[in-house]
C-alpha positions in Angstrom: -7.2 -20.9 26.8 -9.5 -18.7 24.8 -12.4 -20.6 23.3 -13.0 -20.6 19.5 -16.2 -18.5 19.8 -14.3 -15.8 21.8 -11.4 -16.0 19.3 -13.8 -15.5 16.4 -15.5 -12.6 18.2 -12.1 -10.9 18.7 -11.0 -11.4 15.1 -14.4 -10.3 13.7 -14.3 -7.3 16.0 -10.9 -6.3 14.5 -12.3 -6.5 11.0 -15.3 -4.4 12.1 -12.9 -1.9 13.6 -11.0 -1.7 10.3 -14.3 -1.3 8.5 -15.4 1.5 10.7 -12.1 3.4 10.5 -12.1 3.1 6.7 -15.7 4.4 6.6 -14.7 7.4 8.8 -11.8 8.2 6.4 -14.2 8.1 3.5 -16.6 10.4 5.4 -13.7 12.8 6.1 -13.8 13.9 2.5 -16.9 15.9 3.4 -15.2 17.8 6.3 -11.6 18.1 5.1 -10.1 19.3 1.9 -8.4 16.4 0.1 -4.7 16.2 0.9 -4.9 19.0 3.5 -3.0 18.8 6.7 -6.2 17.8 8.5 -6.9 15.0 6.0 -3.3 13.7 6.1 -3.4 13.9 9.9 -6.5 11.8 10.1 -5.1 9.2 7.7 -2.0 8.9 9.9 -4.1 8.7 13.1 -6.1 5.8 11.5 -2.8 4.0 10.7 -1.7 4.4 14.3 -5.1 3.3 15.7 -5.2 0.2 13.5 -1.7 -0.9 14.5 -2.5 -0.3 18.2 -5.6 -2.5 18.0 -3.7 -5.2 16.1 -1.2 -5.4 19.0 -4.1 -5.6 21.5 -5.7 -8.3 19.5 -2.6 -10.4 19.4 -2.4 -10.4 23.2 -6.0 -11.8 23.3 -5.5 -14.7 20.8 -3.3 -16.9 23.1 -0.9 -17.7 20.3 2.0 -20.2 20.8 5.2 -18.9 22.3 7.8 -18.0 19.8 5.7 -19.2 16.9 6.0 -18.1 13.3 3.2 -15.6 14.0 5.7 -13.6 16.1 8.1 -13.5 13.2 5.4 -12.4 10.8 4.2 -9.6 13.2 7.8 -8.4 13.7 8.4 -8.4 9.9 5.2 -6.3 9.4 6.1 -3.8 12.2 9.6 -3.5 10.8 8.1 -2.7 7.4 6.0 0.0 8.9 9.0 1.4 10.8 11.1 1.6 7.7 8.5 3.1 5.4 7.5 5.7 8.0 11.1 6.8 8.3 11.0 7.5 4.6 7.8 9.4 5.2 9.5 11.5 7.9 12.4 12.3 5.6 9.9 13.6 3.1 8.3 15.8 5.8 11.7 17.1 6.8 12.2 18.3 3.2 8.9 20.2 3.3 9.9 21.6 6.7 13.2 23.0 5.2 11.2 24.5 2.4 8.7 26.2 4.8 11.6 27.6 6.8 13.2 29.1 3.6 9.8 30.5 2.6 9.2 32.0 6.0 12.7 33.6 5.9 11.9 35.3 2.6 8.6 36.6 4.0 10.4 37.9 7.2 13.1 39.6 5.1 10.4 41.6 3.3 8.2 42.3 6.2 7.8 46.0 6.7 9.0 47.0 3.2 5.8 48.5 1.9 7.6 49.6 -1.3 10.6 47.8 -2.6 13.3 49.2 -4.9 14.3 47.2 -8.0 17.7 46.4 -6.4 16.1 44.8 -3.3 13.5 43.1 -5.5 16.4 41.5 -7.4 17.8 40.0 -4.2 14.4 38.6 -3.2 13.8 37.1 -6.6 17.1 35.3 -6.4 16.2 33.9 -3.0 12.8 32.7 -4.4 14.5 31.1 -7.4 16.9 29.2 -5.2 14.0 28.0 -3.0 12.0 26.9 -6.1 15.0 25.0 -7.5 15.5 23.2 -4.2 11.9 22.1 -4.1 12.2 20.7 -7.6 15.2 18.8 -6.5 13.4 17.5 -3.4 10.5 16.2 -5.5 12.9 14.4 -7.8 14.5 12.7 -4.8 11.1 11.8 -3.5 10.1 10.4 -6.9 13.2 8.2 -6.9 12.4 6.9 -3.4 8.8 6.2 -4.5 10.0 4.2 -7.5 12.6 2.1 -5.6 11.4 1.7 -2.0 7.8 2.7 -1.8 6.1 1.7 -5.0 6.0 -2.0 -3.8 3.3 -0.8 -1.4 0.8 -0.6 -4.2 1.5 -4.3 -4.9 0.2 -5.1 -1.4 -3.2 -3.6 -2.4 -3.7 -6.0 -5.3 -2.4 -9.3 -3.9 -4.7 -12.3 -4.5 -5.3 -14.8 -1.8 -5.2 -18.4 -3.0 -5.6 -20.4 0.2 -8.2 -19.4 2.8 -6.9 -22.1 5.2 -3.5 -20.3 5.5 -5.3 -17.1 6.7 -7.1 -19.0 9.4 -3.9 -20.2 10.9 -2.9 -19.0 14.4 -6.5 -18.5 15.5 -7.1 -16.3 12.5 -4.1 -14.1 13.2 -2.6 -14.6 9.7 -5.7 -13.3 8.0 -5.8 -10.3 10.4 -2.2 -9.5 9.6 -2.8 -9.8 5.9 -5.8 -7.4 6.1 -3.7 -5.0 8.2 -0.9 -5.1 5.6 -3.4 -4.3 2.8 -5.0 -1.4 4.8 -1.7 0.0 6.0 -0.3 -0.1 2.4 -3.3 1.9 1.2 -3.0 4.5 3.9 0.8 4.8 3.4 0.3 5.3 -0.3 -2.2 8.1 0.5 0.4 9.7 2.9 3.2 9.5 0.3 1.1 11.0 -2.4 0.4 13.9 0.0 3.9 14.6 1.3 6.4 12.9 -1.0 5.4 12.4 -4.6 2.4 11.6 -6.7 2.4 11.0 -10.5 -1.0 9.5 -11.1 -3.9 7.6 -9.6 -2.6 4.3 -11.2 -1.2 3.0 -7.9 -4.8 3.0 -6.5 -6.2 0.9 -9.3 -8.3 -1.9 -7.9 -7.6 -5.5 -8.8 -7.9 -8.9 -7.4 -10.6 -8.3 -4.7 -12.3 -11.6 -5.4 -9.8 -13.4 -3.3 -10.2 -10.9 -0.4 -13.8 -11.8 0.4 -12.5 -14.2 3.1 -12.2 -11.1 5.3 -15.9 -10.3 4.9 -17.8 -8.2 2.4 -18.1 -5.0 4.5 -14.4 -4.7 5.1 -13.6 -5.2 1.4 -16.3 -2.8 0.3 -15.1 -0.1 2.6 -11.5 -0.5 1.5 -12.4 -0.5 -2.2 -14.6 2.5 -1.8 -11.9 4.6 -0.1 -9.4 3.4 -2.7 -11.7 4.5 -5.5 -12.4 7.8 -4.0 -8.7 8.6 -3.5 -8.1 7.7 -7.2 -10.9 10.0 -8.3 -9.7 12.9 -6.2 -6.2 12.5 -7.5 -7.4 12.5 -11.1 -9.4 15.7 -10.5 -6.6 17.5 -8.6 -3.4 16.5 -10.4 -4.2 18.1 -13.8 -0.9 16.9 -15.2 1.1 18.3 -12.3 3.1 15.7 -10.6 4.8 16.0 -7.2 3.8 16.8 -3.6 0.0 17.1 -3.4 -0.2 18.5 0.2 -2.7 21.3 -0.1 -0.9 23.8 2.2 2.3 23.1 0.3 0.6 23.9 -3.0 -0.9 27.1 -1.6 2.6 28.2 -0.3 4.1 27.5 -3.8 1.4 29.6 -5.4 1.8 32.5 -2.9 5.6 32.5 -3.6 5.1 32.5 -7.3 2.6 35.4 -7.1 5.0 37.4 -5.0 7.8 36.7 -7.5 5.6 38.0 -10.4 5.0 41.2 -8.5 8.7 41.7 -7.8 9.5 41.1 -11.5 7.1 43.9 -12.3 9.0 46.2 -10.0 12.3 45.2 -11.7 10.9 45.4 -15.2 9.3 48.8 -14.9 11.8 50.2 -12.4 9.0 51.5 -10.2 7.4 50.8 -6.9 4.3 48.8 -6.1 2.5 48.1 -2.9 3.1 44.4 -2.3 2.5 44.0 1.5 -0.7 42.0 0.8 1.4 39.5 -1.2 4.0 39.4 1.6 1.3 38.8 4.2 -0.2 36.0 2.2 3.2 34.4 1.8 3.8 34.6 5.5 0.4 33.2 6.3 0.7 30.3 3.9 4.2 29.3 5.0 3.2 29.6 8.7 0.3 27.2 8.2 2.6 24.8 6.3 5.3 24.9 9.0 2.8 24.3 11.8 1.1 21.5 9.9 4.4 19.7 9.2 5.4 20.0 12.8 2.1 18.3 13.8 2.5 15.5 11.3 6.1 14.9 12.4 5.0 14.8 16.0 2.4 12.1 15.1 5.0 10.1 13.4 7.3 10.2 16.4 4.5 9.0 18.6 3.8 6.2 16.1 7.5 5.1 16.2 7.2 4.9 20.0 4.0 2.8 19.7 5.7 0.4 17.3 8.6 -0.1 19.7 6.3 -0.5 22.6 4.1 -3.0 20.8 7.1 -5.2 19.8 8.4 -5.1 23.4 5.0 -6.1 24.8 4.7 -9.1 22.6 8.3 -10.2 23.2 7.7 -9.8 27.0 4.4 -11.7 26.7 6.2 -14.6 25.0 9.1 -14.7 27.5 6.8 -14.7 30.5 4.3 -17.4 29.3 
């Protein structure tokens, strides 16, 4: 059976791994635009990596067969599974929006000068698309309030009994830390692709009780949490909804094209708008490709969750 020094080394190594990953996410603000596809992808990759290392750690700790630790791990992985499916649903809504936007751009491609009649048709299509995205954001807001908002509560839980966290060779403490980190990362993801109304869900409270995990881990988590809150305060400017950068750029491109088309209708004349059409096509192309990438990452994560649960069940059954 694994000695206590080896167990402590494995547990401490996991905390160090979380700390390093959180620090890398904080550093990514220098290389990626906040809430861009690249930034969201890195957050999702970190979530996958943390979960994968948690599963590996559990296999090293020589935990009792069928103990309560297994129930707690299964509960946490089920929580991740359920929440990530909500995340995938939000991505699906953006994907539908990007398809509609791309269709509008394709319809106009090649029309260097549009008549007022054709402009009317395109404006109607844009209005429908814009109404649908407002409806999507309202649906996402409702989901955030009912199913996702409790994630923020996991960021601010106090720990009253250190002894409980040391149970199962330190596994319970590791699981608690993982729950806090995954909640932070999931809240970032949801603000990006589902709905964000303020930075309040990233407010920091109750870290005094978290020092059992070690100061470096807590400092790294608190620093990332604070940086996200600051960026949201700077970017949101009273505008609530989906913060994904490429989504916002696509919305702006669509509105700019709509303004030009309304000029054509209002003055009953023709304007050269191909540059606006090309911009619309480019923005929605980037958005579509980005959403496909994120959806693929989520599908891989679902596979990893299933595989991790299977490994631990098999491990217990063969001991």
